[in-house]
C-alpha positions as CSV (number, residue, x, y, z in Angstrom):
1,M,15.5,14.2,42.7
2,S,13.5,13.5,46.1
3,N,13.2,10.1,45.5
4,W,16.7,9.0,44.5
5,K,17.5,10.3,48.3
6,F,18.6,6.3,48.4
7,A,20.8,6.5,45.9
8,R,22.9,9.6,47.1
9,R,24.2,7.6,49.9
10,P,27.1,5.9,49.6
11,W,25.8,2.5,51.0
12,G,22.5,3.1,48.8
13,A,24.6,3.4,45.4
14,A,26.0,0.1,46.6
15,V,23.1,-1.8,47.1
16,L,21.3,-0.1,43.9
17,C,24.4,-1.0,41.7
18,A,24.5,-4.9,43.3
19,L,20.7,-5.3,42.9
20,T,20.7,-4.3,39.1
21,L,23.8,-6.5,38.2
22,S,21.5,-9.2,40.2
23,Y,18.5,-8.9,38.4
24,S,20.0,-8.5,35.1
25,A,21.6,-11.5,34.1
26,C,22.4,-10.5,30.6
27,A,24.0,-13.2,29.6
28,S,21.6,-15.9,30.6
29,R,19.2,-14.5,27.9
30,M,20.9,-16.0,24.9
31,A,18.2,-18.0,22.9
32,M,17.5,-21.1,23.2
33,V,17.3,-22.8,19.7
34,D,19.5,-24.6,17.5
35,D,21.6,-23.7,14.1
36,R,18.3,-25.2,12.6
37,G,16.0,-23.0,14.5
38,Q,14.5,-26.1,16.9
39,A,13.6,-24.8,20.3
40,I,16.3,-26.6,23.5
41,T,14.6,-27.5,26.4
42,K,15.9,-27.1,29.8
43,P,16.1,-30.9,30.5
44,E,18.6,-31.2,27.7
45,V,20.7,-28.2,29.1
46,A,20.0,-29.7,32.2
47,A,21.7,-32.7,31.5
48,K,24.8,-31.4,30.1
49,K,25.3,-28.7,33.3
50,S,28.0,-28.8,35.7
51,N,28.7,-26.8,38.4
52,K,32.5,-26.3,38.3
53,N,32.0,-22.4,37.2
54,F,29.2,-21.8,40.3
55,W,32.5,-23.2,42.8
56,L,34.8,-21.5,40.7
57,Y,32.6,-18.2,41.0
58,T,32.0,-18.9,44.0
59,L,35.0,-19.3,46.1
60,G,36.8,-16.9,44.0
61,G,34.8,-14.4,44.6
62,G,34.4,-15.1,47.9
63,A,38.2,-14.5,48.6
64,L,38.1,-11.4,46.5
65,S,34.9,-9.8,48.1
66,F,36.6,-10.8,51.6
67,G,39.5,-9.3,50.9
68,A,38.1,-5.8,49.5
69,S,35.3,-5.2,51.3
70,F,37.6,-6.0,54.8
71,F,40.4,-3.3,52.6
72,V,37.1,-1.2,52.9
73,G,36.1,-1.9,56.4
74,S,39.5,-1.2,58.0
75,M,39.3,2.5,56.1
76,V,36.3,3.1,57.4
77,E,37.5,1.9,60.8
78,R,40.5,4.2,60.4
79,N,38.3,7.4,60.2
80,A,35.4,6.0,62.8
81,E,36.2,7.3,66.5
82,S,34.6,4.0,68.0
83,K,36.9,1.6,69.9
84,S,34.9,-1.3,69.1
85,R,35.1,-3.0,65.6
86,T,32.0,-3.3,64.8
87,A,32.3,-1.2,61.5
88,L,35.0,-3.2,60.2
89,W,33.0,-6.2,60.9
90,A,29.8,-5.6,59.4
91,I,31.5,-4.0,56.3
92,T,33.6,-6.9,55.5
93,G,30.7,-9.6,56.4
94,A,28.6,-7.8,54.1
95,G,30.8,-6.9,51.6
96,T,32.1,-11.0,51.6
97,V,28.2,-12.4,51.6
98,L,26.9,-9.6,48.4
99,G,29.9,-10.5,46.7
100,T,30.2,-14.1,47.4
101,V,26.4,-13.9,46.1
102,L,26.7,-12.0,43.4
103,F,29.2,-14.1,41.9
104,A,28.2,-17.3,42.3
105,K,25.2,-16.4,40.4
106,T,27.5,-15.3,37.8
107,G,29.2,-18.5,38.0
108,G,25.6,-20.2,37.7
109,V,24.5,-18.7,34.6
110,R,28.2,-19.5,32.7
111,D,27.9,-22.7,33.6
112,F,23.9,-22.7,31.8
113,N,25.3,-20.7,28.8
114,Q,28.4,-23.3,28.4
115,A,25.9,-26.4,28.7
116,L,23.5,-24.5,26.4
117,E,26.5,-24.2,23.5
118,T,27.4,-27.9,24.7
119,V,23.9,-29.3,23.3
120,K,24.4,-26.5,20.5
121,D,27.8,-28.0,19.4
122,E,26.0,-31.9,19.8
123,R,23.1,-31.1,17.5
124,Q,25.4,-29.7,15.1
125,G,27.3,-32.4,15.0
126,V,24.2,-34.5,14.5
127,L,23.6,-31.9,11.5
128,T,26.8,-32.3,10.2
129,K,26.2,-36.1,10.4
130,D,23.5,-35.7,8.4
131,I,24.7,-33.4,5.7
132,E,27.8,-36.5,5.5
133,T,25.0,-39.4,5.1
134,E,22.7,-37.2,2.4
135,K,26.2,-36.6,0.5
136,Q,27.0,-40.1,0.7
137,K,23.9,-40.8,-0.7
138,Q,23.7,-38.3,-3.5
139,D,27.7,-39.5,-4.6
140,R,25.8,-43.5,-4.4
141,I,22.7,-42.1,-6.7
142,A,25.1,-40.4,-9.4
143,G,27.6,-43.5,-8.8
144,E,24.6,-45.9,-9.9
145,R,23.0,-43.4,-12.8
146,K,26.4,-43.0,-14.6
147,K,26.7,-47.1,-14.2
148,L,23.2,-47.4,-16.0
149,E,24.1,-44.4,-18.5
150,D,27.0,-46.6,-19.8
151,E,24.8,-49.8,-19.7
152,R,22.6,-48.2,-21.5
153,K,25.4,-46.7,-24.1
154,K,26.7,-50.4,-24.6
155,Q,23.0,-52.0,-25.2
156,E,22.2,-49.1,-27.9
157,S,25.7,-49.8,-29.6
158,E,24.9,-53.3,-29.1
159,R,21.5,-52.6,-30.9
160,E,22.5,-50.5,-33.3
161,A,25.1,-53.7,-34.4
162,L,22.3,-55.8,-34.3
163,L,20.4,-53.4,-36.4
164,K,23.3,-52.9,-39.0
165,K,23.3,-57.1,-39.0
166,I,19.4,-57.1,-39.7
167,R,20.0,-54.3,-42.5
168,D,22.7,-56.3,-44.2
169,K,21.1,-59.6,-43.8
170,Q,18.2,-58.5,-45.6
171,S,20.0,-56.2,-48.4
172,Q,22.2,-59.8,-49.1
173,E,18.6,-61.6,-49.4
174,Q,17.1,-59.1,-51.9
175,K,19.9,-58.4,-54.0
176,P,20.2,-62.5,-55.7
């Protein structure tokens, strides 16, 4: 238990939580393969990646962190005996920076995951086109096969008719 003295302190627990969230990045561990099982390369993902969520999360998270840390700082300042507002601004600054960094990282991970899904969707579209092309090819082959079978039946019936004529002619020649 003596190793966890750091985590027992109020700011120590907050730092430990922040580091855990920062390094875990669970959402960024998506499989980088498409539906066929082919690998998706980072340059493909980078070509589709935008920074929309990064900036949205950074600005929104910075504002939210500023508000929350200012609130916490004002609560600490009220209980402090000091006349200076150092604690208020230190807590507000540290909380704002930490929250902004965490939210920015989350926004970047979300942008990456959305780009990955975009690449997967595009490859799925290619796969669908390939399936459609193969289906059209199979339909064309089936149509040609049916046409050939009909032609073969027609030729077979003509052959039978000709054989019947030949037999009739031979039987008439043998009867005289």
